[in-house]
C-alpha positions in Angstrom: 112.4 46.6 54.9 114.7 44.4 57.0 113.6 42.6 60.0 116.9 42.9 61.9 116.5 43.6 65.6 117.5 47.1 66.7 120.9 47.2 68.3 121.4 48.6 71.8 124.7 50.1 70.8 126.5 50.7 67.5 130.2 51.1 66.8 131.6 52.4 63.5 135.1 50.9 63.3 135.7 51.8 59.6 139.3 52.4 58.7 140.7 50.3 61.5 142.7 47.1 60.8 143.3 44.0 62.9 143.4 43.8 65.9 141.7 47.1 66.6 138.2 46.1 65.5 138.2 43.2 67.9 139.7 45.2 70.7 137.1 48.1 70.3 134.3 45.5 70.0 135.4 43.9 73.3 135.3 47.4 74.9 131.9 48.2 73.5 130.5 44.8 74.6 131.7 45.5 78.1 129.3 48.4 78.3 126.3 46.2 77.5 124.3 43.8 79.7 123.9 40.2 78.8 121.5 39.6 75.9 121.9 43.1 74.5 122.9 43.7 70.9 125.9 45.5 69.4 126.1 46.5 65.7 129.7 46.9 64.4 130.6 48.4 61.1 134.1 47.6 59.7 136.1 48.0 56.5 138.9 45.5 57.2 138.3 42.5 54.9 139.6 40.1 57.6 136.8 41.0 60.0 134.3 38.3 59.0 136.8 35.6 59.9 138.0 37.5 63.0 134.5 38.1 64.4 133.4 34.5 63.8 136.5 33.3 65.8 136.1 36.0 68.4 132.4 35.1 69.1 133.2 31.4 69.2 136.1 32.0 71.7 134.2 34.4 74.0 130.7 32.9 74.0 129.0 35.9 72.4 126.6 35.2 69.6 127.2 36.4 66.0 123.5 36.9 65.2 124.1 38.1 61.7 126.7 39.6 59.4 126.3 41.3 56.0 127.9 43.6 53.6 126.6 47.0 52.5 128.3 49.8 50.6 131.7 48.2 50.8 131.5 47.7 54.5 131.1 44.7 56.7 128.4 44.8 59.4 128.0 42.5 62.3 125.2 42.1 64.9 126.6 40.6 68.1 124.6 39.6 71.1 126.5 39.8 74.4 126.5 36.5 76.3 124.6 36.3 79.5 126.7 36.3 82.6 
């Protein structure tokens, strides 16, 4: 069993290509409060690089990313205000 924290919100962005996963992630994070977790599922192979850069630029924390069943999954913690 995994010890990943339970996300407050999940977004399945499978089938979307850059820049849509980042844009949809920004929108989903806006609905969360600081410190809450968003889990994002993507299929675009560029997303690991994109999400690392996005989190670095915006101050959100990329808690973890992994691959499962051909998809890329990200756990992002919204930065505190």
